[in-house]
C-alpha positions in Angstrom: 46.9 63.7 -96.6 46.7 62.1 -93.5 48.5 63.7 -90.3 52.5 62.3 -90.0 51.7 60.7 -86.3 55.0 59.2 -86.6 57.4 62.1 -86.9 55.4 63.9 -84.4 56.0 61.1 -81.8 59.7 61.3 -82.8 59.9 64.9 -82.5 58.4 64.7 -78.9 60.6 62.1 -77.7 63.6 63.7 -79.2 63.0 66.9 -77.4 63.6 69.2 -80.8 61.2 71.8 -81.7 59.5 72.4 -85.3 62.0 75.4 -85.6 64.8 73.2 -84.2 64.1 70.6 -87.1 64.1 72.9 -89.7 67.2 75.0 -88.5 69.0 71.6 -88.4 67.9 70.7 -91.9 69.0 73.7 -93.1 72.3 73.2 -91.8 72.9 69.5 -93.0 72.0 70.6 -96.1 74.9 73.3 -96.4 77.1 71.2 -95.1 75.8 69.0 -98.5 76.4 71.8 -100.8 72.3 72.6 -100.8 70.6 75.9 -100.1 67.7 75.1 -97.7 65.2 77.5 -96.5 62.9 75.2 -94.4 61.3 76.8 -91.1 58.5 75.9 -88.1 55.5 75.9 -90.8 57.5 73.5 -93.1 57.6 71.2 -90.4 53.9 71.7 -89.1 53.2 70.9 -93.0 55.1 67.6 -93.0 53.3 66.6 -89.6 50.1 67.4 -91.7 51.3 64.7 -94.2 53.4 66.4 -96.4 56.5 64.6 -97.6 59.4 67.4 -98.5 61.3 66.6 -101.7 64.5 65.1 -102.5 66.8 64.2 -99.8 65.1 65.8 -97.1 63.7 62.4 -95.6 67.0 61.0 -95.4 68.4 64.2 -93.2 65.4 64.2 -91.1 66.3 60.4 -90.3 70.0 61.3 -89.6 69.0 64.2 -87.5 66.3 62.8 -85.0 68.3 59.3 -85.1 71.7 60.9 -83.7 69.2 62.5 -81.4 67.6 59.3 -79.9 70.6 57.0 -80.4 69.5 54.8 -82.7 69.2 54.5 -86.7 66.0 55.6 -87.9 64.3 54.3 -91.4 61.9 56.6 -93.6 59.2 54.1 -92.5 60.0 55.3 -88.7 59.3 58.9 -89.4 56.2 58.2 -91.3 57.9 58.9 -95.2 58.4 55.3 -96.4 55.7 55.5 -99.1 56.3 56.8 -102.8 57.4 60.4 -102.9 54.1 62.6 -103.3 53.7 66.3 -102.8 50.4 68.0 -101.8 48.3 69.9 -103.9 49.7 73.6 -102.3 53.3 72.1 -102.4 55.8 74.0 -104.7 57.7 77.0 -103.4 57.3 76.0 -100.0 58.2 72.2 -100.4 61.2 73.6 -101.8 62.6 75.0 -98.5 61.7 78.5 -99.1 58.8 78.7 -96.0 56.2 81.5 -95.5 54.8 82.9 -92.4 51.0 81.5 -92.9 51.7 78.2 -90.7 49.1 76.2 -88.9 48.9 75.2 -85.6 49.1 71.2 -85.4 47.3 69.6 -82.8 48.8 68.0 -79.4 47.5 65.1 -77.2 45.9 67.6 -75.3 41.6 68.4 -75.2 42.0 70.6 -78.2 42.9 67.6 -80.3 40.3 65.3 -82.2 39.8 62.1 -80.7 40.6 60.3 -83.9 43.8 62.0 -84.2 45.0 61.9 -80.7 44.2 57.8 -80.7 46.4 57.5 -84.0 49.4 59.8 -82.3 48.8 57.7 -79.0 49.3 54.2 -80.9 52.6 55.5 -82.7 54.2 56.5 -79.2 53.0 53.1 -77.6 54.2 51.4 -80.5 57.8 53.5 -80.1 58.2 52.6 -76.4 57.5 48.9 -77.0 60.2 49.2 -79.6 62.9 51.2 -78.2 62.6 50.6 -74.3 66.1 51.1 -73.5 66.3 54.3 -76.0 66.0 57.6 -73.6 62.6 58.7 -73.5 61.2 61.8 -74.0 62.1 64.9 -71.8 59.8 66.2 -68.9 57.7 69.0 -70.3 57.5 72.1 -68.2 55.7 75.3 -67.7 52.4 75.8 -69.7 53.2 72.8 -71.4 52.8 70.5 -68.3 49.8 72.0 -66.9 47.7 72.6 -70.1 46.2 68.9 -70.2 45.0 69.7 -66.9 42.9 72.5 -67.5 41.9 70.9 -71.2 40.4 68.2 -69.4 38.6 70.5 -66.8 37.3 72.7 -69.5 34.8 72.6 -72.3 34.6 71.6 -75.2 33.9 68.3 -74.4 33.6 65.1 -77.2 29.8 65.0 -78.0 30.0 61.7 -79.7 32.8 59.1 -79.7 31.7 56.7 -81.8 33.9 54.9 -84.5 33.8 53.1 -87.5 36.6 50.7 -87.9 37.5 47.1 -89.3 35.7 44.8 -86.4 32.9 45.5 -83.9 34.0 46.5 -80.3 32.1 44.7 -77.6 31.7 45.2 -73.8 33.3 41.7 -73.1 36.7 43.5 -74.8 36.0 46.2 -72.7 36.0 43.9 -69.6 39.5 42.2 -70.8 40.8 45.6 -70.7 39.5 46.2 -66.9 40.8 42.8 -66.2 44.3 43.6 -67.3 44.6 46.7 -65.6 43.8 44.8 -62.0 46.4 42.2 -63.1 49.0 44.5 -64.0 48.0 47.0 -60.8 48.8 43.5 -58.8 52.1 42.4 -60.7 53.2 46.4 -60.3 52.9 46.5 -56.3 54.4 43.0 -55.9 57.1 43.2 -59.1 57.9 47.0 -59.6 57.7 49.1 -62.6 60.8 48.1 -64.0 59.5 44.7 -64.7 55.7 45.4 -65.3 56.3 48.1 -67.8 57.0 46.1 -71.0 54.3 44.3 -70.0 51.5 46.9 -70.2 53.2 49.0 -72.8 52.9 45.6 -75.2 49.6 44.8 -73.9 48.4 48.7 -75.1 50.0 48.2 -78.5 48.9 44.7 -79.3 45.5 44.8 -77.5 44.0 48.3 -76.7 45.1 50.2 -80.0 43.3 47.8 -82.3 40.2 48.2 -80.2 40.5 51.8 -80.2 40.7 51.6 -83.8 37.3 49.3 -84.1 33.8 50.1 -84.8 31.6 51.3 -81.9 29.0 53.4 -80.6 29.0 56.2 -78.4 28.0 54.5 -74.9 30.9 51.4 -75.9 33.2 54.1 -76.7 33.2 55.9 -73.5 33.9 52.8 -71.8 36.6 51.9 -74.1 38.1 55.2 -73.8 37.7 54.9 -70.0 39.3 51.3 -69.9 42.1 52.3 -72.7 42.9 55.5 -70.1 43.5 53.4 -67.2 45.7 51.3 -68.6 47.8 54.3 -70.3 47.6 55.5 -66.3 49.2 52.5 -65.3 51.5 52.4 -67.7 53.0 55.7 -66.6 52.7 54.8 -62.8 55.3 52.3 -64.2 57.7 54.4 -65.9 57.5 56.9 -63.1 58.6 54.1 -61.3 61.3 53.4 -63.5 62.2 57.2 -63.2 61.3 57.8 -66.9 59.5 60.9 -65.9 59.1 62.5 -69.1 57.6 59.3 -70.5 55.4 59.2 -67.4 54.0 62.5 -67.8 53.2 61.8 -71.5 51.3 58.8 -70.5 49.2 60.6 -67.8 48.3 63.1 -70.3 46.9 60.3 -72.3 45.1 59.0 -70.1 43.6 62.4 -69.1 42.2 62.5 -72.6 40.8 59.6 -72.7 39.4 60.2 -69.5 38.2 63.4 -70.8 36.4 61.4 -73.5 35.2 58.6 -71.5 33.2 61.2 -69.9 34.1 59.7 -66.2 35.1 62.7 -64.3 36.3 60.5 -61.2 38.6 59.2 -63.5 40.3 62.1 -64.8 40.8 63.2 -61.4 42.7 60.3 -60.1 44.9 61.0 -63.2 45.5 64.4 -62.0 46.5 62.9 -58.6 48.8 60.9 -60.4 50.7 64.0 -61.8 50.3 65.8 -58.4 52.2 62.9 -57.3 54.6 63.3 -59.7 55.0 66.9 -59.3 55.8 66.7 -55.7 58.7 64.3 -56.5 60.4 66.7 -59.2 60.1 69.8 -56.4 57.5 71.5 -58.3 55.6 72.3 -55.0 53.5 75.0 -56.8 51.8 73.0 -59.5 51.2 70.2 -57.3 48.9 72.7 -55.4 47.5 74.1 -58.5 46.8 70.6 -60.2 44.9 69.3 -57.1 42.9 72.6 -56.5 41.9 71.7 -60.3 39.9 68.7 -59.0 39.2 69.7 -55.7 37.4 73.1 -56.0 34.6 71.7 -58.0 32.6 69.4 -55.5 30.8 66.8 -56.8 31.7 64.9 -60.3 35.6 65.2 -60.0 36.9 63.9 -56.6 35.4 61.3 -54.4 36.4 60.8 -50.6 39.4 58.9 -51.1 40.8 60.8 -53.7 40.1 64.2 -52.3 41.8 62.5 -48.8 45.2 61.7 -50.9 45.0 65.0 -52.9 44.6 66.9 -49.8 47.5 65.2 -47.7 49.6 65.7 -51.3 48.6 69.1 -50.8 49.8 69.8 -47.3 53.1 68.7 -47.9 53.5 70.8 -50.9 52.5 74.0 -48.6 54.8 72.5 -45.9 57.9 72.6 -48.2 57.3 75.9 -49.4 56.6 77.3 -45.8 53.3 78.1 -45.5 52.7 76.4 -42.2 48.7 77.4 -42.0 48.3 76.2 -45.3 49.7 72.9 -44.5 47.8 72.5 -41.3 44.2 73.2 -43.1 45.0 70.7 -45.8 45.8 68.1 -42.8 42.6 68.5 -41.4 40.9 68.3 -44.6 42.5 65.3 -45.2 41.6 63.6 -42.1 38.0 65.0 -42.7 37.6 63.3 -45.9 39.1 60.0 -44.6 36.3 59.2 -42.4 33.8 59.6 -45.4 35.4 56.9 -47.4 33.3 53.9 -48.9 35.6 51.2 -50.7 32.7 49.6 -52.5 31.5 53.1 -53.5 34.9 54.1 -54.9 36.3 53.3 -58.6 39.1 50.7 -58.8 41.7 53.3 -59.1 41.3 54.5 -56.0 41.9 51.3 -54.1 45.6 52.5 -53.7 44.2 55.0 -50.8 44.3 52.1 -47.8 44.4 52.5 -44.3 47.4 54.1 -43.3 48.3 56.1 -46.8 47.0 59.4 -45.2 48.8 58.7 -42.2 52.3 58.3 -44.0 51.4 61.2 -46.1 50.7 63.8 -43.3 54.2 62.3 -41.3 56.0 63.3 -44.5 54.4 67.0 -44.3 54.8 67.1 -40.2 58.8 66.0 -40.9 59.1 68.9 -43.2 57.7 71.4 -40.2 60.2 69.7 -37.8 56.9 68.3 -35.8 59.0 65.7 -35.1 56.6 63.9 -32.4 53.7 64.1 -34.3 55.2 62.7 -37.3 56.7 60.0 -35.5 52.8 59.4 -34.4 51.0 59.2 -37.8 54.4 57.0 -39.2 54.2 54.3 -36.3 50.3 54.5 -37.0 51.0 53.9 -41.1 53.5 51.4 -40.4 50.9 49.1 -38.5 48.5 49.2 -40.8 47.7 46.7 -43.2 49.2 47.6 -46.9 50.6 45.5 -50.1 54.1 44.8 -50.3 55.1 48.4 -52.0 53.1 50.9 -49.8 54.9 49.0 -46.9 58.1 49.5 -48.0 57.7 53.6 -48.6 56.1 53.5 -44.6 58.9 52.0 -43.3 61.3 54.3 -45.0 59.2 57.5 -43.9 59.3 55.6 -40.3 63.1 55.1 -40.4 63.6 59.0 -41.5 61.4 60.1 -38.4 62.9 58.0 -36.0 66.8 59.1 -37.2 65.2 62.8 -36.6 64.2 62.1 -33.4 67.4 60.6 -32.4 65.9 57.1 -32.1 68.6 55.1 -33.6 68.6 51.7 -32.9 64.9 51.9 -33.6 65.6 53.4 -37.1 68.6 50.4 -38.0 65.7 48.0 -37.0 62.9 49.7 -38.9 65.5 50.0 -42.2 66.5 46.4 -41.8 62.4 45.6 -42.0 62.3 48.0 -45.0 65.1 46.3 -46.9 63.6 42.7 -46.3 60.1 43.9 -47.6 61.9 45.2 -50.9 63.2 42.0 -52.0 62.2 40.8 -55.2 60.7 44.3 -56.6 62.4 46.0 -59.7 61.9 50.1 -58.9 64.0 52.7 -59.8 62.0 55.0 -57.1 62.1 52.3 -54.4 65.8 52.2 -54.9 66.2 55.7 -54.7 64.8 56.2 -51.6 66.8 52.9 -49.4 69.7 55.3 -51.1 68.6 58.1 -49.5 67.7 56.1 -46.3 71.2 54.8 -46.3 72.5 58.3 -46.4 70.7 59.3 -43.2 71.6 56.0 -41.6 75.5 56.8 -42.3 75.2 60.4 -40.2 74.4 58.4 -37.4 77.5 56.4 -36.6 76.9 52.9 -34.9 76.8 49.4 -35.0 73.2 48.5 -35.6 73.0 51.6 -38.2 76.5 50.8 -39.5 74.5 46.9 -40.5 71.6 48.2 -41.6 73.6 51.0 -44.1 75.7 47.7 -45.2 72.6 45.7 -45.8 71.0 48.3 -47.9 74.0 48.8 -50.1 74.6 45.2 -50.5 70.8 45.2 -51.7 71.4 48.2 -54.0 74.3 46.3 -55.9 71.9 43.6 -57.3 71.1 45.1 -60.8 67.6 45.6 -62.0 
């Protein structure tokens, strides 16, 4: 029997546990005059490829479809073939259940690479087909950090070669790298809402078939590196579209592919994406811990640019939990690392660590600490530095906040107008959230220039994405 990756992905998207699905099937059976006794071990067998008898597959479609807000077929849940039973299916298949359940693999480092690739491919296809449906919920607690620890620790993949229907060449891998650069440029100028469907379509149409192809270990590691970079890009777009659970899944996929590639610098970059998301979600201690997983091992895990950003994000997290000393130490580390950045020696992904990034990060940390003069100096330096359009909008938003807190309301109004001008044409829910907060802060300081800037933001936000 082949693992049922489609059902596995749908369970994840729905947020229903294995035990929860079994309970719902039993309840629906009772409503239809049937006595069923499925439990979590029964669902584990379904995920391994066993198909339950009778009308249970249709019940699963009804339960998951209701939760996801769409109609599901037997093909959607991986049970579209002719009914069949595994050799050990008897009492258990009838719904009696047992206590000898087997734990299923997931997308972390414990999963076989082949199974992970199939599960990832199914999730990409599901995302492409149902972009308007609610995404999966956020993983929290141990489930949120386990992929980071699995990336950091053994076992590593000893051989990632694969036999498939067609040969994968170095040119194929080069195309993936070029695609990633294209989508990054599009994201920075058009936003994640507009870019995400394109990346997901590319993952489904181009990347998944390559991962199923034939390649030796060397080419396989390069392929995993390139595929992981595109999965991370899709996660960035989902984060920007405020699909946080979906973004987290893509980041975890990228981290697993990064481990298979053996490229520790790339894995460290993906962890930095998770740190940034944890900061956005207000989970400061998780942000600190995940950053430390990269920073505590000198050498292969981080580059000067990556360490600069990780220390700067840690500084903000320490500031928010009230640890002033920890915040200052990380600020000093960030500034020290920034002097060692050599762009030509950095991987392509860390190009986001541009001049001014560390300054805006530190300005945000100092603003939390109430050090307004220093925060304004850093924020102004960040706003003067060259940046891509998206980065400039964020820097101007930070400068507006600092100026308002400093009492410079007229300067804040002027900066807010610049922010709106730069944001034109970018489809990003995260930037809209940021502009909405800036407007709320402006309205606390009434006055003609401020009111005008607030109205301009309101008019911009009225245009639907």
